[in-house]
C-alpha positions, 0 to 999 in steps of 0.5 A: 500499499502506498505511504500516506505521504505518497497519497498526499503527493498524488492529491497535489498532482491530481489537483494540478492535472484537473486544473490543467484539463480546465476543471475549476474548483466549485465549478466542476470539482468540489474537493479532492481529499486523501483518505489516509486511513483507506488509502484512497484519494476521494474526489467530490464533484459539483455535478454528475462528473461524467466529463471527469472520467477520462482524466481520472481514469488516465491518472489512476493508470499513470500512478497505479491506482484504481478508479474504485468507486463512482456514485452520481448520487453522492457526486463522489468517486475515489481512486484507491489502492486495493484493500485486499486480494479480489474475490474469485467468485464470478462477478458477472451481472445480475439482470432483470428476471435472471433469478426468476426463470422457470429452469434453464432452457436447452440451447435449441429452445433458446435459438428458437426463442432468439429467432422469434424475437428477431422476427418480431423486431423486424416486424415492429420496424425495430421498435424499442420493446422488440429490440430489447427482447432480442437483446435479452433472447441473445443474452440468454443464449450467451451471444453477447455480440448479438445482444450488442448489435441489437442494442445499437439499433435503438436511438435514445431520441424520443425515449421516455425516462423509463425507456432510457433507463432500461436502454442504459441499463442494458448497455451496463450489463454488456460492458459488465459482462465484457470486463468480467470475462476479460478477468480484469482486476477493476471495472472502470467502464462498468462503474461509469455506465451503472452511474449513468443509470443511477443519474437517471434513477437513483434507486434503480435495484440492478445498477446498485446491486451490481455496483455492490457485486463489482465492489465485492469482487474487487475486494472493496468490502466497505464500498460493496456494503454501501451499494448493497445496503441501498439495493436492499432498501429498494427490495428488502425481500431479496435474499441474495442482496441480504446474504451478500450484504451480511458477508461483506459486513462479517 
């Protein structure tokens, strides 16, 4: 873990870099503090701060830190040193309906369902709902490339808030799955995309739960407990969320 003096040095360098990139105090950035007990730099922004993401990611890579959290609701993120060895558990996303399907279908049945979804999408003129059905059918086949192609057919123009949330959520699932399957130690783009979902819907269960899952897989138990606690507040009956939250607090 980096020495406390090193974190203070990095704080000064980060402030200098943010200023060089045109991000001003109290207009874009509220504060940058070194959390000496947790070994992390905590950045608070005045707005959602998505425009800061490329700068912070480059800075983290340059100095061996991780873009370890991103919470647009609290307008906060942190660059951190890993707290412990990452979990070996699967860290792929939990998606709507994934825990309530009546048994796993065989691959032929999944292909037939995907074909039916594709026909329906073409008949509807590639409408929003039918394209998302094709996305979900491709996801269940574990053909994430097909799912991405159908998701790309959906434009945001003319969509209502609820539809935009669903669109960004499925984009987040695909990014989460890609970074998870790639065996990466951290999930920067996953965090960014779930953050976009929460900026539209701060109580979105799947964004909160999966951010908790990501933090837990990275070994960041305190961060995971915070997101899982928020998810449990949205769905107090959810047993998986309660189980994971207890394990993070043990």
